[in-house]
N, C-alpha and C positions, 0 to 999 in steps of 0.2 A: 025227954031227949032221946034220940036214938042211941042203940048200943051196936056194938061191932057184930053182933049175932042177928041183928034185924034185916028183913029184906029191904031192897032198894031198886028203884028204876033208873038205868044208866042209859041214856038215849033210848035205843030200841031194845035194849036188853033188860029183862026182869032177873035180877039176881037174888038168891036166897039168902045170902049174908053179905057183909062189906069185906069178907076175907078174900084177897087175891093172892094167886100164885105168881110171883114176878117172873120175867124173862130169865132164864138160866142157861147158858152155852154150856154143853155137855160132851161135844164132839163124838157123837155115836150114830152118825148117819153116813156110812161109807158110800162113796159115789154120790154124795149130796143127795140121797134119796131117804126119806122117812121109812121106817120099818116097823115090825111087829114089837119089837123090843121098846122102842119108843112109845108106841101105844099103851103097852102094859104100864110104862113109868107114868105117863100122864093119867091114865085111868086109875092108878092106885091113889091119886091125889085129888080125884075129881067127885067125890061124893061130898055135896055140900054140908052134910050132917057131920061129917069127919074131916074133910079137907078143904078145897077152896071152892067158893061159889062161881069164881071166873078164873081161868087159866090164860096167862099170856105165855105163849109158846117162846121157846129159845129164840133168838134173833135168827131171821131167815132170809138171806140175800134175795134180792129181786131180779138179779141178772148175774151172768157169769162173772162180769168183772167185780160184782159186789162182794165176792168171797174173800175172806182174809184169814181164815182158820180152816185147818183140815177137818174133813168130815162133819161139816155143818150142813144140815138139810136146806135145799134151795126151795124157791117157788117162782120158777121162771120157765117151767115146761107143763104141757098137759099131763105128761107121765108123773112129774112130781105132785101135781095136784091130786092125781088119782091115788097116789101112795099116802098122801097126807089124809085121804078118807078114812084109812083104817084107824087114824088117831082121833079124829073129830067123831066118829061113830062111837068110839070107845069111851070118849069122855061124855057124850050125850046120853049113852046108855046108864051112866052113873048119876046124872041129873045136873051136871054142871055146864056152863057156857065156855066158849073157849075162843080166843082171838089169836091170830098170827102176828108176830111182831116183823114188819117189814124193815130190811136192812140193807144198807150199802156201806161196806166199812171204809170206802175212800183209800186213803194213803196208809191205813192200818192193815197192810197186806205184804204178801212175798210174791216175787216173780213166779215161783213155783206153782202158785195157786191161780194165776192169771192166765187167760186164753193165749196160747202161743207164746207164754213166757214174757209177755209184754209188761211194761211198768204199770204199777196201780195208778189210778186216776184220783185227783183231788182239786181243791180249790187252788192249790199252790203246787210248786215244783220242790218245796223243801220237804226233806225226809223226816219222818216223825221218830223223835227218840223213844221208841216203844219197842215192844216185842210181840210177835204173834205166834201161833202154835201150829206147828208141823208135825209130821211122823218123826218121832225121836225127841220132840220136846220143844222148847220155845227158841226162837231165833229173831234177830233184829228185822225190822220192817225195811223193805226196800225202797229205794228213792222213787218218789212218784213223778208223773207229769200232771201239769195243770191242764184241766178239761178246756178245750176251746169253747168259746161262746156258742158256735153252732152246734156242738155236741150236747148242750145242756138239754134242749127238748127231747133228746133220746133217752136221757136218765129219768126225767119225768114221766116218758111214756112206760118206762119198765116199772115204775111204781104203780101206774094205772093198771097195766097188764097183771101185775102180781095181785092187786085187789080183786080184779076180776077172777083170777085163778082161785083166791082164797074162797070165794063165793061157791066156784065150782067143787072145791074141796070140802065143803060142808062147814067152813067156819062161820062163827056168829058175827064176826067183824075182823077189823084189823087194828093194830097200833103200829104207827109209823116211829121208828126210832130216830128221834132227833137229838140224841144225847151222846155223853161218853166219848166225844173227840172222834166220832165217825163221820161220814161225808157231810151229812146235813150240818153237825156241829162245825166242821172245817170251813163251810161257808159262812156260818153265823158269826164266828169270832174273829175280831180283828188281830187277835194274837197269831192266828193261822192264815186267815184270808189276806193275801197281798196282792189282789186283783185290782186292775184299773179299768174293767169294763163294766157293764150294767150289773154285774153280781159282786162287785166289790167297793170298797170305800165306805160311804156313809151307811148308817143302819137300814135305811130304806131298800139300799141295794143287796146288803148282806142277808136280809131276810126273804130276798126273792125267791131263791129255790125252794125254801121251806114253804112259802105261800103257794108257789106253783105245783109242788108235790101234793100238798094238803088239798088244793082245789081239784087236782086230777083224781085223787083218790075219793073224795067226796062226790064229785060228779059221777064217779062210777058206781059206788055203793051206798052212798048217803052219808050225812054227817052223823046221824044216828047210830051207825056201826063203826065208827072211826074214832080212835084215840090218838094221842100224841104223847111221847115221852120226851122229856126236856131235862137237862142237868145244867142249871145256870152257872155254877161255880166248879163243878168236879174238875180235877186236873187229869183224868184218866187219858192214856194214850197221847201224852204230850199236847193236851189241850190247855194252853196257858190261858189265865184269866183274861176275859175280854176288858177293854179300858173302861167299860161303863156297862156292867152286866144287868143292872137293874133296868136302864132305859132300853138295852136291847131286847131283852125278853119281854119286857110290858109292850114295847112296839110290836113284837111278834104276836103276842097273844091278841093284841087289838086288831092286827090285821087279819087274824083268823076268826075273829068274831062272827062275820056273815056265815061261815061255814056250819055253825052250830054244831061242834063236835061232841061227841057223847061224853068224853073225859079227857083230862089232862093228867099225866102220870109224871109227877115231879120227884126228882131225887134231891134230896136235902142235904148239902155239903158234898163230900167227897164219896163217890160210888164205893161202897164197902169199907169206908174209912170215916175220918173225923167228920162230925156234922157241922162243926163250926169253922171249917177249913177257911172260909172267906166270908164276909158280911154279905147277906141278901135278904131283902124282906120278902118272904114268901107269902105272907098274908097279904100284902099290897098286890102281888101279882094275882092271888086268888080272887081278890075282889074285882078284877077285870074280867074274870072268866065266868061264863053263865053255866057251864056243864058241871058234870061231877069232878070232884077234886080228889085224886089218888096220891097218897103220900108214900114215900119209899126212903129207906136207908137206915138200917139197924133198929128197927122198931122192936121193942119188947112187948110182952103182953100188956104191961100197964101203960105204956106210952100209946099203944093201939087203943086201948079201952079209953083212955083220957082224949086221945085226938078225936074220936068218933063222938063221944058224949059231949065234948066242949063245943062242937061243930067245927073244929079246925080241919077236919077231913071228913070225906064222905066214904072214902075206901081206903084200906091199908093193904100194901103189897109186901109180901114176905119172900124173901130170896132163899139164902142158903139153909135157913131153917126148914124150909119145905122140902130141900133135897134130903135131909136125914130123918124128916118126919113126915111121912105121906098122910098121916092123920093129924097135921098140926091143927085144924080147926077143933077137933075134939080135944086136943091138949090145951088149946087155948081157953076154951070153955070150962074145962075141968081144973085148970091151973096145974096140970100135970107136968111131970119132969120131961125134959127134952132129950132126944138122942144126941149124942155128939157126931159131929160131921167128920168123915174121914177124907181129908183133904188130897191124899194120895191118889183117890179115884175120881176127883173132880172131872178130869178132862181125858176123854178116850176110855177105851177098854169095853168091857161088856156089862153083864148083870151086876157084878160085884161092885158095891157103892152106888148102885143105880137103882134097882128094883128088888134089893135084898135088905133094906132097912126095916126093922120090926115096928109094927103098930102097938098100941097099948094092949090089945087083947092078945096078940102073940107074946109080948113081954111077960 
């Protein structure tokens, strides 16, 4: 049986181990531009012998309207793509692969972050009972407006353009963020989506935006370089449970089968919280997907070892443990102690709590 430390082919990507660094918003990109400090942060975690074989970047908006948190890097201009190149070059120099997570926050935003101070856009005009991060701390989300039907092709085109810019920036692929109550999830769930057009109502309509986005991205860069993140039951960002999540997400995976995606990145339970927040048969969903299966949410070393050895997962994504432990891969292999996370430095700031966590050899 395979182990967590064995190589694997994922679509077009050859990975040295099954250890993945999950996407982690850190709010250290002033002006929405990647920078040298970010390159150092990712490079520290990019040696497959000590860190991750695959890095999924922090969530990265595909258009100006897709931003919902201050100082998040974008990928909607040639200038941003060029700035991302310092990150991809640094990661590749250490031997890892890196994909960018493509993001549109939808209604989880604030008018101060939107072009011209306009309302955020969503599947609905109902405000999210959630908070976003601005200069000075967290603030309630602003009331959104529902996207008009004729505007949706423009959103799809933004994802396509971002996928092309990702290749220009030197990424090995992309992961589309379809989870955690952001725009795609806002269309998927009937707890949020109250539309009466071709993108609302029955499951076939509510998965339409996801299918159109994934089709556009794979048309641009190929399914073998494209992943997707889903969170079937997480309540993050006021994402109430769908009335039939099992049928919804099974229909979505079935509809995406012709695209031959490289991997599916599934959050089990509540993001950063309880794994049993609501019932869901992840094994049944996996049986419908032909690509690599990436699991996420609170995996300990033993859980990760067991998941890969049993065949329950092909890849395991680690989030906050990678923040505090740039050499997490080595610590997992040696069963070494982990650094504690400094929650006060998670969002915003500079090198403190970002690039200054000690490795085992420094400790």
